[in-house]
C-alpha positions in Angstrom: 51.7 -41.1 61.3 54.7 -42.8 62.6 56.1 -45.3 60.1 56.5 -47.9 62.8 52.7 -47.8 63.4 52.1 -48.5 59.7 54.5 -51.4 59.8 52.7 -52.8 62.9 49.4 -52.4 61.1 50.7 -54.4 58.1 52.1 -57.0 60.4 48.7 -57.4 62.2 46.8 -57.6 58.9 49.2 -60.4 57.8 49.0 -62.2 61.1 45.2 -62.0 61.0 45.1 -63.6 57.6 47.6 -66.3 58.7 45.5 -67.0 61.8 42.4 -67.4 59.6 44.2 -69.7 57.2 45.6 -71.8 60.0 42.1 -72.3 61.4 40.5 -72.9 57.9 43.2 -75.5 57.0 42.5 -77.3 60.2 46.1 -77.0 61.4 44.6 -75.7 64.7 40.9 -75.5 65.6 39.6 -71.9 66.0 38.9 -72.7 69.7 42.6 -73.6 70.2 43.7 -70.3 68.6 41.2 -68.4 70.7 42.4 -70.2 73.8 46.0 -69.2 73.0 45.0 -65.6 72.4 43.0 -65.5 75.6 46.1 -66.9 77.5 48.2 -64.1 76.0 45.7 -61.5 77.2 45.6 -63.1 80.6 49.4 -63.1 80.8 49.6 -59.4 79.9 47.0 -58.5 82.6 48.6 -60.8 85.2 52.1 -59.2 84.9 51.8 -56.9 88.0 55.3 -55.5 87.6 54.7 -54.4 84.0 51.3 -53.0 84.9 52.9 -50.9 87.6 55.2 -49.4 85.0 52.5 -48.5 82.4 49.4 -46.5 82.3 46.0 -48.1 81.6 46.1 -46.8 78.0 49.5 -48.4 77.5 48.2 -51.7 78.8 45.2 -51.4 76.4 47.7 -50.7 73.6 49.5 -54.0 74.5 46.2 -55.8 74.4 45.1 -54.4 71.1 47.0 -56.8 68.8 45.8 -59.8 70.8 42.2 -58.7 70.7 42.5 -57.8 67.0 43.7 -61.3 66.1 40.9 -62.8 68.2 38.4 -60.7 66.3 40.0 -61.8 63.0 38.9 -65.4 63.7 35.3 -64.5 63.3 33.9 -65.4 59.9 32.4 -61.9 59.6 35.9 -60.4 59.7 37.0 -62.1 56.5 37.9 -59.6 53.9 37.7 -56.7 56.3 40.4 -54.1 56.3 42.3 -52.9 59.3 40.3 -49.7 59.8 
């Protein structure tokens, strides 16, 4: 596996934990974080110029981190690993 992929995996796991901690500490309500992540997903999907340059699977790859972090907000995801 490419080392960069492992670095991104580690970054996502760290961001997921930070996202949960931000919500649990009351810094931002979970719904505000979900809204921000939804806005990010919408922005990716609305960028017609970028979408024209990439395949569907590449767009899905861009959406994966956003969706992963959104999933990390669910209480059932606490303590779950990346895989």
